[in-house]
C-alpha positions in Angstrom: 0.0 0.0 0.0 2.8 2.4 1.0 4.7 1.5 -2.2 1.6 2.3 -4.3 1.1 5.6 -2.6 4.8 6.5 -3.2 4.5 5.7 -6.9 1.3 7.8 -7.2 3.0 10.7 -5.5 6.0 10.5 -7.8 3.7 10.4 -10.8 1.8 13.4 -9.6 5.1 15.3 -8.9 6.3 14.5 -12.4 3.0 15.7 -13.9 3.3 18.9 -11.9 6.8 19.5 -13.3 5.4 19.0 -16.8 2.6 21.5 -16.2 5.0 24.1 -14.7 7.3 23.7 -17.7 4.3 24.2 -20.1 3.2 27.2 -18.2 6.7 28.7 -18.3 6.9 28.1 -22.1 3.5 29.7 -22.6 4.4 32.8 -20.5 7.5 33.1 -22.6 5.3 33.1 -25.7 3.2 35.9 -24.3 6.3 37.9 -23.5 7.7 37.3 -27.0 4.4 38.3 -28.6 4.2 41.5 -26.5 7.8 42.6 -26.4 9.7 40.8 -29.1 8.5 43.1 -31.9 10.2 46.0 -30.1 13.7 44.3 -29.9 15.7 45.3 -33.0 12.7 45.6 -35.2 12.8 49.4 -35.3 11.3 52.2 -33.3 7.9 52.0 -35.0 7.6 48.2 -34.2 8.1 48.9 -30.6 5.5 51.6 -30.7 3.0 49.3 -32.3 3.7 46.6 -29.7 3.0 49.0 -26.8 -0.2 50.2 -28.5 -1.3 46.6 -29.1 -0.9 45.8 -25.4 -3.2 48.7 -24.5 -5.8 48.0 -27.2 -6.0 44.3 -26.2 -6.9 45.1 -22.6 -10.1 45.8 -20.6 -9.4 49.6 -21.0 -10.4 49.4 -24.7 -13.6 47.3 -24.7 -16.8 47.9 -26.7 -19.5 48.2 -24.0 -22.8 46.3 -24.4 -25.8 48.6 -25.0 -28.9 48.3 -22.8 -31.1 45.3 -23.3 -33.3 45.6 -26.4 -37.0 45.8 -25.7 -39.7 44.0 -27.8 -39.5 44.8 -31.5 -42.8 43.8 -33.3 -42.9 42.9 -37.0 -43.6 45.9 -39.2 -43.1 44.3 -42.6 -44.6 41.3 -44.4 -42.3 38.5 -45.3 -42.6 39.5 -49.0 -41.5 43.0 -48.1 -38.5 41.6 -46.2 -37.5 39.6 -49.3 -37.9 42.7 -51.5 -35.7 44.7 -49.2 -32.8 42.2 -49.5 -33.4 41.7 -53.2 -33.1 45.5 -53.8 -29.9 45.9 -51.7 -28.0 42.6 -52.1 -27.3 41.6 -55.7 -27.7 37.8 -56.2 -29.2 37.2 -52.8 -31.9 35.0 -54.4 -29.2 32.5 -55.3 -27.7 32.3 -51.8 -28.1 28.9 -50.2 -27.7 27.5 -46.7 -24.6 25.4 -46.1 -24.9 21.8 -47.1 -28.5 22.3 -48.3 -28.4 23.2 -52.0 -32.2 23.5 -52.2 -32.6 25.5 -49.0 -32.3 29.2 -50.0 -30.9 31.8 -47.6 -33.7 34.3 -48.3 -36.2 31.9 -46.8 -34.0 31.5 -43.7 -33.7 35.3 -43.5 -37.5 35.7 -43.6 -37.8 33.0 -40.9 -35.3 34.7 -38.6 -37.2 38.0 -39.0 -40.6 36.3 -38.2 -39.7 33.6 -35.7 -36.0 34.0 -34.7 -33.5 31.2 -34.8 -35.5 28.1 -34.0 -32.4 26.1 -32.8 -32.2 28.7 -30.0 -35.9 28.5 -29.0 -36.3 28.3 -25.3 -32.9 30.0 -24.6 -32.3 33.5 -23.4 -30.7 34.4 -26.7 -33.7 33.5 -28.9 -35.9 36.5 -28.2 -33.0 39.1 -28.2 -31.7 37.8 -31.6 -35.2 37.8 -33.1 -35.7 41.5 -32.0 -32.2 42.4 -33.2 -33.0 40.9 -36.6 -36.2 42.9 -36.8 -34.3 46.1 -35.7 -31.8 45.6 -38.6 -34.6 45.1 -41.2 -36.6 48.1 -39.9 -33.6 50.5 -39.7 -32.4 49.5 -43.2 -35.8 49.8 -44.7 -35.9 53.4 -43.6 -32.9 54.2 -45.8 -29.4 55.5 -44.9 -26.0 55.4 -46.5 -25.0 52.2 -44.7 -28.2 50.2 -45.3 -26.9 48.2 -48.2 -23.7 47.3 -46.4 -25.6 46.1 -43.3 -28.1 44.0 -45.3 -25.3 42.5 -47.4 -23.3 41.6 -44.3 -26.4 39.8 -42.8 -27.2 38.1 -46.1 -23.7 36.8 -46.5 -23.8 35.3 -43.0 -26.9 33.3 -44.0 -24.6 31.3 -46.3 -22.8 30.0 -43.2 -23.7 28.1 -40.1 -26.6 29.2 -37.9 -24.2 30.2 -35.1 -22.4 32.4 -37.6 -25.8 33.9 -38.7 -26.7 34.6 -35.0 -23.3 36.2 -34.4 -23.6 38.5 -37.4 -27.2 39.5 -36.5 -26.1 40.3 -33.0 -23.1 42.4 -34.0 -24.9 44.4 -36.7 -27.9 44.9 -34.5 -25.9 46.1 -31.5 -24.0 48.4 -33.8 -27.3 50.0 -35.0 -28.4 50.4 -31.3 -25.6 52.7 -30.5 -26.4 56.3 -29.9 -24.1 59.2 -30.9 -20.5 58.0 -30.8 -17.5 60.2 -30.0 -14.0 59.9 -31.5 -12.8 57.4 -29.0 -16.0 55.3 -29.5 -15.5 55.2 -33.3 -11.9 54.0 -32.7 -13.0 51.4 -30.2 -15.4 50.0 -32.8 -12.6 49.7 -35.3 -10.4 48.0 -32.7 -13.3 45.7 -31.9 -13.6 44.6 -35.5 -10.0 43.7 -35.6 -10.2 41.8 -32.3 -13.2 39.9 -33.8 -11.2 38.9 -36.8 -8.3 37.7 -34.6 -10.6 35.6 -32.5 -12.1 34.0 -35.5 -8.7 33.1 -37.0 -7.6 31.8 -33.6 -10.7 29.6 -33.3 -10.1 28.1 -36.7 -6.5 27.4 -35.9 -7.2 25.8 -32.6 -10.0 23.7 -34.0 -7.8 22.5 -36.8 -5.1 21.5 -34.2 -7.7 19.7 -32.2 -9.2 18.0 -35.3 -12.6 19.9 -34.8 -12.9 21.4 -38.3 -16.6 21.9 -38.7 -18.1 25.4 -38.9 -20.2 24.7 -35.9 -17.1 23.6 -33.9 -15.2 26.8 -34.8 -18.1 29.0 -33.7 -18.5 27.1 -30.4 -14.8 27.3 -29.7 -14.9 31.0 -30.5 -17.6 31.3 -27.8 -15.5 29.2 -25.4 -12.5 31.4 -25.9 -14.5 34.6 -25.5 -16.0 33.2 -22.3 -12.6 32.4 -20.8 -10.6 35.5 -21.8 -13.0 38.0 -23.3 -12.9 40.5 -20.4 -9.1 40.2 -20.0 -8.6 41.1 -23.7 -11.3 43.7 -23.8 -13.4 41.8 -26.3 -16.9 43.0 -27.2 -18.9 43.0 -23.9 -22.0 42.0 -25.7 -20.2 39.0 -27.1 -18.9 38.0 -23.7 -22.5 38.1 -22.4 -23.6 36.0 -25.3 -20.9 33.5 -24.7 -22.1 33.0 -21.1 -25.5 32.0 -22.5 -24.1 29.5 -25.1 -24.7 26.2 -23.3 -23.7 24.2 -26.4 -20.3 25.8 -26.5 -19.7 25.1 -22.8 -20.8 21.5 -23.3 -18.7 21.0 -26.4 -15.4 22.5 -25.1 -14.2 22.5 -21.5 -12.6 25.6 -20.0 -9.1 26.2 -21.4 -6.3 25.2 -19.1 -3.8 27.8 -17.7 -1.2 26.7 -20.3 -3.8 26.8 -23.2 -5.0 30.2 -22.1 -1.5 31.7 -22.1 -0.7 30.2 -25.5 -4.0 31.4 -26.9 -3.5 34.9 -25.6 0.0 35.0 -27.1 -1.3 33.8 -30.5 -4.2 36.4 -30.3 -1.7 39.2 -29.9 0.1 37.9 -33.0 -3.1 37.8 -35.0 -4.5 41.1 -33.8 -3.3 43.7 -36.3 -2.7 47.3 -35.1 -1.6 48.1 -38.7 -5.1 47.1 -39.9 -6.6 49.4 -37.2 -4.6 52.3 -38.5 -5.5 51.5 -42.1 -9.2 51.4 -41.3 -9.0 54.6 -39.4 -7.3 56.4 -42.3 -9.6 54.9 -44.9 -12.8 55.9 -43.0 -11.6 59.5 -42.4 -10.3 60.1 -46.0 -13.1 58.3 -47.9 -16.1 58.8 -45.6 -19.0 61.1 -46.4 -18.6 64.8 -46.3 -20.9 67.8 -46.0 -24.2 67.3 -44.1 -23.9 63.5 -44.6 -20.7 63.5 -42.5 -22.6 64.2 -39.3 -21.9 61.4 -36.9 -19.0 60.1 -39.0 -15.5 59.4 -37.6 -14.1 62.4 -39.5 -16.6 64.7 -37.8 -16.0 63.1 -34.4 -12.2 63.4 -34.9 -12.5 67.1 -35.8 -14.5 67.8 -32.7 -12.0 65.9 -30.5 -9.1 67.7 -32.1 -10.7 71.1 -31.9 -10.9 70.8 -28.1 -7.1 70.1 -27.9 -5.9 73.0 -30.2 -7.4 75.9 -28.2 -8.9 77.7 -31.2 -5.8 77.6 -33.4 -7.9 75.7 -35.9 -11.6 75.3 -36.3 -13.3 71.9 -36.4 -14.0 72.4 -40.1 -10.3 73.2 -40.8 -9.1 70.1 -38.9 -11.5 67.9 -40.7 -10.4 69.2 -44.1 -6.7 68.7 -43.1 -7.4 65.1 -42.0 -9.3 64.2 -45.1 -6.4 65.4 -47.3 -3.3 64.5 -45.3 -4.0 61.7 -42.7 -1.8 58.7 -43.2 -0.6 55.7 -41.2 2.2 57.5 -39.3 -0.1 60.4 -38.3 -2.8 57.9 -37.3 -0.3 56.0 -35.1 0.6 59.2 -33.2 -3.0 60.1 -32.8 -4.0 56.7 -31.4 -1.0 56.7 -29.0 -2.1 60.2 -27.8 -5.7 59.0 -27.3 -5.1 55.6 -25.7 -1.6 56.0 -24.1 -1.7 59.7 -23.3 1.1 60.8 -25.6 2.7 59.9 -28.9 5.7 57.5 -29.0 7.8 60.2 -30.6 8.1 64.0 -30.4 5.3 66.1 -31.8 7.9 67.4 -34.4 8.7 63.9 -35.5 5.1 62.9 -35.8 3.8 66.0 -37.5 6.5 66.1 -40.3 6.0 69.8 -40.8 2.2 69.6 -40.6 1.3 72.3 -38.0 -2.3 71.1 -37.5 -0.9 67.7 -36.2 1.7 69.5 -34.0 -1.1 71.6 -32.5 -3.1 68.4 -31.6 -0.2 66.4 -30.2 1.0 69.2 -28.0 4.6 69.8 -26.7 7.5 68.5 -28.7 9.5 67.1 -25.8 10.4 63.5 -26.3 8.1 61.3 -24.1 9.4 58.9 -21.6 9.4 55.2 -22.7 6.1 53.5 -21.9 6.4 50.6 -19.5 6.6 47.2 -21.1 
């Protein structure tokens, strides 16, 4: 008996050593993902790494709007179909996955009228049905982004039902937002890139675990969001939704400490700050202008910037400069200023002779190095 206990104890100690070694390796992966880019990869790479650490944190999290109240049907099913036919070219040929004779347009009509029936009896069912109706009603009223929202929803109905629900939730919550300030616009852009990183990570992890089905990828995505969503500042509404996904929790157990550290490290590699900067520049330079720009990121930026320059430039002047001259380098300095408190270079270096940028960024003294 004593010999058996001694053997069990030795086996347990060996297993603990293996776990500690795995945790140590995973922590090193996290440190490498966060800090490695700044070592010998140039000044800009270090700035991007510091900004990435801030953006992938609870300090930069898209908050969940208030719970949506009942949204009754306002359109007939034929009117719903006509709305999508008018805004989404070829939607009549979209089919559900693995069902060549099951058309997506019918599934869209059903989601509008009855919700997602596989979720019937769950807390998500009613909210998703109301969000689907909200999307249809808002888009039927017109607006510059209506076609884009409807196309995004229609494309999702060519995928799994979990993917459909995720897209309806994301687009619906986006439409629920009230007036958004400059920081809010940027948090939305950051959230979109985080979402892409989570999807890519889920696909990788499922392939490694030999769970390659679309449903498995979506459920693993929910499992990952549940385990680390708040720590990485993932969409708060998605975190709440993941808590309600009983199928994901049954399909995948909680990630171990080692798996969590490795997943976080890989997330930081997949999360692209460069793409955040590109999206910011694109939305400012190619977005609507004139009266149609009200509520746009360009308008929100000019209001934020005007408060910093103490009447040196008007909001209209700042918006015009941004539309004409904003690029990736200027965008990086602006995001550092907003999220880290100061740019990672002097105002003179960042502005490159553009006085409007120098005025926004403030003093030209070189900032202290941000902590790693």
